[in-house]
Rosetta silent file (secondary structure, phi, psi, omega in degrees, C-alpha in Angstrom):
SEQUENCE: IVKAEGRLTQTQAGIVKGNPSLMPPEQARGLDVDPRTDLFALSLTAYFLLAGSFLYKATSPYELLVKAAHGPGAGELAKVRVLPAPFNRVLEKALRIAPGERYQDAAELAAALAEVPDASSAEMARLVEELFADDFRAELQRFAAAMPAPTAVGE
SCORE:     score description
SCORE:     0.000 S_00000001
   1 L     0.000  -43.968 -174.157    0.014   -0.038   -0.017 S_00000001
   2 L   -75.443  -34.715 -167.564    2.663    2.502    1.075 S_00000001
   3 L  -136.558   82.673  179.086    5.156    1.670   -1.715 S_00000001
   4 L   -70.295  133.906  179.696    3.469    0.098   -4.806 S_00000001
   5 L   -80.006  147.802  171.348    5.804   -1.698   -7.297 S_00000001
   6 L    75.041   12.834  175.644    5.514   -0.677  -10.880 S_00000001
   7 L   -68.889  158.635 -169.589    3.756    2.620  -10.339 S_00000001
   8 L   -83.009  -30.954  179.747    4.046    5.219  -13.096 S_00000001
   9 L  -120.681  156.148 -175.393    5.203    8.046  -10.814 S_00000001
  10 L  -120.090  144.881  170.990    7.594    8.074   -7.917 S_00000001
  11 L   -76.882  140.021 -177.643    7.506   10.323   -4.874 S_00000001
  12 L   -67.445  145.253  177.349   10.485   12.705   -4.804 S_00000001
  13 L   -60.720  135.502  176.950   13.163   11.930   -2.206 S_00000001
  14 L    92.055   -5.808 -177.532   12.695   13.968    0.900 S_00000001
  15 L  -106.801  120.920 -173.978    8.988   14.524    0.315 S_00000001
  16 L  -100.901  131.409  174.022    6.752   12.925    2.864 S_00000001
  17 L  -125.108  144.893  177.547    3.181   12.219    1.711 S_00000001
  18 L   135.093 -177.985  179.690    0.313   10.820    3.689 S_00000001
  19 L   -96.646  108.344 -174.718   -1.813   11.509    6.753 S_00000001
  20 H   -55.092  -22.532  177.375    0.463   12.022    9.763 S_00000001
  21 H   -61.793  -26.665 -172.076   -2.344   10.814   12.055 S_00000001
  22 H  -122.036   21.840 -171.967   -1.908    7.302   10.515 S_00000001
  23 L  -104.406  127.735  169.232    1.873    7.557    9.680 S_00000001
  24 L   -64.911  150.737 -174.365    4.564    5.216   10.998 S_00000001
  25 H   -55.556  -41.349 -178.565    7.704    6.875   12.303 S_00000001
  26 H   -62.207  -35.619 -176.304    9.959    5.664    9.365 S_00000001
  27 H   -73.118  -47.146 -178.165    7.577    7.121    6.820 S_00000001
  28 H   -64.139  -16.521  174.546    7.232   10.471    8.683 S_00000001
  29 L   -90.264   -7.349 -176.210   11.075   10.634    8.779 S_00000001
  30 L    76.061   26.548 -176.551   11.249    9.980    4.990 S_00000001
  31 L   -97.209  174.133  179.963   13.036    6.689    5.499 S_00000001
  32 L   -63.807  142.508  178.753   12.575    3.423    3.604 S_00000001
  33 L  -112.198  161.241  173.964    9.231    1.672    4.126 S_00000001
  34 L  -152.181 -172.896 -176.831    8.165   -2.036    3.973 S_00000001
  35 H   -64.539  -18.550  172.758    5.155   -4.083    4.789 S_00000001
  36 H   -66.867  -29.971  173.475    5.790   -3.503    8.562 S_00000001
  37 H   -59.306  -45.006  179.392    5.040    0.154    7.757 S_00000001
  38 H   -61.796  -38.999 -176.734    1.625   -0.870    6.498 S_00000001
  39 H   -72.953  -32.586  174.560    0.928   -2.907    9.640 S_00000001
  40 H   -68.178  -43.317 -178.700    1.795    0.149   11.797 S_00000001
  41 H   -63.661  -42.856  179.295   -0.561    2.391    9.778 S_00000001
  42 H   -61.470  -40.126 -179.251   -3.276   -0.393   10.019 S_00000001
  43 H   -70.323  -34.489  174.161   -2.755   -0.534   13.780 S_00000001
  44 H   -65.967  -34.642  177.246   -3.150    3.264   14.081 S_00000001
  45 H   -69.644  -42.394  178.582   -6.430    2.864   12.129 S_00000001
  46 H   -63.584  -41.397 -179.268   -7.544    0.063   14.510 S_00000001
  47 H   -55.845  -49.292  179.360   -6.666    2.330   17.451 S_00000001
  48 H   -55.591  -44.767 -175.167   -8.981    5.012   15.860 S_00000001
  49 H   -68.900  -39.849 -174.136  -11.833    2.503   15.437 S_00000001
  50 H   -80.070  -35.136 -174.675  -11.499    1.230   19.066 S_00000001
  51 H   -99.869  -22.257 -178.943  -10.969    4.584   20.825 S_00000001
  52 L    82.113   15.921  177.075  -12.882    6.969   18.602 S_00000001
  53 L  -156.669  163.110  175.477   -9.945    9.367   18.234 S_00000001
  54 L   -74.547  153.171 -174.604   -6.495    9.504   16.697 S_00000001
  55 L   -72.655  -40.420 -179.532   -3.634    8.340   18.900 S_00000001
  56 L   -91.835  134.083  172.289   -1.635   11.610   18.417 S_00000001
  57 L  -111.385  136.650 -177.782   -2.868   14.948   19.522 S_00000001
  58 L  -155.921  156.728 -179.531   -1.337   18.178   18.123 S_00000001
  59 L   -99.011   -2.889 -177.664   -2.084   21.749   17.618 S_00000001
  60 L  -153.971  154.154  176.206   -0.532   22.083   14.114 S_00000001
  61 H   -55.196  -40.233 -178.187    0.205   19.840   11.109 S_00000001
  62 H   -62.128  -49.526 -179.116    3.919   20.286   11.850 S_00000001
  63 H   -62.811  -35.891  178.222    3.600   19.161   15.472 S_00000001
  64 H   -66.271  -40.204  176.255    1.548   16.168   14.336 S_00000001
  65 H   -58.727  -44.769  179.588    4.297   15.216   11.816 S_00000001
  66 H   -65.059  -37.858  176.264    6.890   15.489   14.514 S_00000001
  67 H   -63.410  -43.003  177.411    4.844   13.250   16.801 S_00000001
  68 H   -63.984  -38.806  178.858    4.442   10.724   14.063 S_00000001
  69 H   -65.432  -32.242 -178.790    8.261   10.851   13.370 S_00000001
  70 H   -88.466  -20.071 -179.504    9.030   10.120   17.029 S_00000001
  71 L    76.802  172.314 -170.677    6.318    7.402   17.265 S_00000001
  72 L   -57.164  130.690  170.951    4.056    6.651   20.280 S_00000001
  73 L  -100.582 -167.376 -174.943    5.526    7.934   23.579 S_00000001
  74 H   -60.502  -39.119 -179.424    4.539    7.171   27.094 S_00000001
  75 H   -64.894  -41.223 -178.318    1.235    9.167   26.942 S_00000001
  76 H   -70.492  -41.550 -178.026    0.119    7.539   23.653 S_00000001
  77 H   -64.645  -31.171  178.831    1.105    4.007   25.016 S_00000001
  78 H   -68.586  -34.700  176.390   -0.881    4.630   28.138 S_00000001
  79 H   -66.384  -32.672 -177.990   -3.989    5.386   25.930 S_00000001
  80 H   -72.531  -41.085 -172.015   -3.350    2.075   24.041 S_00000001
  81 H   -69.275  -16.759 -179.543   -3.022    0.054   27.282 S_00000001
  82 L   -88.607   -4.480  174.270   -6.509    1.089   28.565 S_00000001
  83 L   -68.262  162.455 -179.606   -8.232   -0.440   25.468 S_00000001
  84 L   -59.289  144.022  173.824  -10.030   -3.791   25.954 S_00000001
  85 L   -80.477  148.079    1.467   -7.711   -6.839   26.018 S_00000001
  86 L   -93.911   11.893 -179.048   -6.409   -8.350   23.930 S_00000001
  87 H   -66.063  -31.493  177.001   -6.469   -5.428   21.476 S_00000001
  88 H   -64.676  -39.072  174.765   -4.322   -3.448   23.875 S_00000001
  89 H   -67.916  -44.985 -179.532   -1.507   -6.061   23.782 S_00000001
  90 H   -58.840  -50.832 -172.981   -1.774   -6.514   20.070 S_00000001
  91 H   -71.033  -33.320  178.870   -1.655   -2.780   19.328 S_00000001
  92 H   -63.432  -38.835  176.378    1.095   -2.117   21.828 S_00000001
  93 H   -75.992  -37.982 -179.420    3.447   -4.497   19.936 S_00000001
  94 H   -68.075  -24.257  179.886    2.215   -3.384   16.509 S_00000001
  95 L   -97.432   18.491  174.999    2.935    0.239   17.386 S_00000001
  96 L   -66.665  150.975 -175.365    6.526   -0.177   18.497 S_00000001
  97 L   -68.207  -44.044 -179.773    8.828    2.393   17.044 S_00000001
  98 L   -82.161  124.171 -175.907   11.472    0.041   15.729 S_00000001
  99 H   -60.485  -29.181  179.925   10.068   -2.113   12.847 S_00000001
 100 H   -71.252  -14.658  170.446   12.107   -5.122   13.988 S_00000001
 101 H   -90.963   -9.026 -176.504   10.105   -5.120   17.265 S_00000001
 102 L   -88.194 -178.872  170.750    6.735   -5.114   15.561 S_00000001
 103 L   -62.455  133.534 -175.261    4.815   -7.933   13.960 S_00000001
 104 L   -78.898  -23.778  179.514    6.968   -8.889   11.011 S_00000001
 105 L  -152.829  171.075  178.104    4.183   -9.730    8.591 S_00000001
 106 H   -62.610  -36.014  179.588    0.431   -9.773    8.294 S_00000001
 107 H   -59.755  -44.253  175.688    0.286  -13.478    9.161 S_00000001
 108 H   -59.970  -42.588  173.307    1.969  -12.797   12.470 S_00000001
 109 H   -64.981  -38.807  176.797   -0.479  -10.018   13.264 S_00000001
 110 H   -61.539  -38.799  179.900   -3.351  -12.183   12.297 S_00000001
 111 H   -64.059  -44.117  176.288   -2.095  -14.920   14.579 S_00000001
 112 H   -61.713  -37.879 -178.563   -2.052  -12.417   17.509 S_00000001
 113 H   -76.743  -15.841 -178.763   -5.537  -11.314   16.692 S_00000001
 114 L   -65.066  -20.335 -179.308   -6.731  -14.941   16.593 S_00000001
 115 L   -73.223   -9.017  179.154   -6.730  -14.911   20.459 S_00000001
 116 L   -72.376  121.663 -174.691   -9.657  -12.425   20.325 S_00000001
 117 L   -73.446  150.820  174.160  -12.492  -14.656   21.428 S_00000001
 118 L   -68.494  131.842 -174.390  -15.723  -14.946   19.332 S_00000001
 119 L  -106.325  146.614  174.125  -18.159  -12.761   21.338 S_00000001
 120 L   -81.217  164.583  175.524  -21.855  -13.345   21.821 S_00000001
 121 H   -52.388  -39.702  175.048  -24.297  -10.558   21.047 S_00000001
 122 H   -63.506  -40.868  178.325  -24.553   -9.794   24.758 S_00000001
 123 H   -65.043  -42.313  179.584  -20.715   -9.609   25.090 S_00000001
 124 H   -66.481  -40.015  178.565  -20.548   -7.303   22.070 S_00000001
 125 H   -62.142  -39.393  178.257  -23.325   -5.109   23.424 S_00000001
 126 H   -67.436  -37.907 -177.195  -21.429   -4.808   26.758 S_00000001
 127 H   -69.587  -48.652  179.188  -18.192   -3.888   24.957 S_00000001
 128 H   -57.713  -48.721 -178.803  -19.943   -1.270   22.786 S_00000001
 129 H   -59.649  -43.491  177.688  -21.605    0.179   25.951 S_00000001
 130 H   -59.621  -45.031 -172.663  -18.210    0.223   27.730 S_00000001
 131 H   -82.064  -25.720 -174.311  -16.403    1.973   24.930 S_00000001
 132 H  -122.545   21.660 -179.293  -19.225    4.441   23.998 S_00000001
 133 H   -54.536  -47.596 -177.154  -21.121    4.992   27.246 S_00000001
 134 H   -66.534  -38.309  174.181  -20.435    8.674   27.405 S_00000001
 135 H   -60.620  -41.860 -178.252  -21.413    9.160   23.727 S_00000001
 136 H   -62.669  -47.632  179.977  -24.641    7.232   24.298 S_00000001
 137 H   -57.895  -48.050 -179.128  -25.593    9.413   27.325 S_00000001
 138 H   -59.245  -40.909 -176.580  -24.876   12.613   25.440 S_00000001
 139 H   -65.831  -46.764  179.278  -26.935   11.473   22.484 S_00000001
 140 H   -55.962  -47.465  177.252  -29.841   10.522   24.745 S_00000001
 141 H   -58.010  -45.366  174.202  -29.779   13.974   26.386 S_00000001
 142 H   -57.046  -40.049  179.750  -29.779   15.649   22.993 S_00000001
 143 H   -67.163  -45.318  176.372  -32.660   13.571   21.971 S_00000001
 144 H   -60.138  -40.804  176.751  -34.634   14.227   25.152 S_00000001
 145 H   -67.064  -21.850 -177.903  -34.070   17.939   24.777 S_00000001
 146 H   -84.257  -20.811 -175.544  -35.331   17.907   21.250 S_00000001
 147 L   -90.175  134.969  176.303  -38.628   16.102   22.179 S_00000001
 148 L   -70.587  148.820 -179.080  -41.520   18.087   23.424 S_00000001
 149 L   -59.468  143.920 -175.542  -42.759   17.331   26.907 S_00000001
 150 L   -77.251  152.696 -179.310  -45.613   14.757   27.008 S_00000001
 151 L  -115.709  151.311  179.957  -49.076   16.106   27.816 S_00000001
 152 L   -72.071  149.902  179.490  -51.797   14.344   29.764 S_00000001
 153 L   -65.179  132.478 -178.156  -54.541   12.812   27.733 S_00000001
 154 L    97.213   -6.030  178.488  -57.485   15.198   27.218 S_00000001
 155 L   -82.066    0.000    0.000  -55.443   18.407   27.495 S_00000001
């Protein structure tokens, strides 16, 4: 995905392209990329899906690119660790700064995800409630505020 073989155009050396919110450190630094780079980007996407926000917070595009170039620090790793298990453990390894310390290929990542148990509907409902409880409460309050107050029959 990051570096397609046989493409008609090439990115100029020293030019970084992509979304820094989903960018592995080596890509943000303009270094060589490989399939492990894609797995890091996929893991940042998975974090977004699980947490509802990007892992890196910044006040400017430059600051975001610098954070991506450094990779997850203690604050970002703390946010990963509070995700439900086993996703937290899988993402913590997948988001390691050094490519050699990450999952080395998609098969290895898939094997780690295989420990995710099949969940029943009740378990999935509990997990969704746990992850999005604040959002649900806020939405219910907005809905209640938009509805007219009920009136007694005959009024």
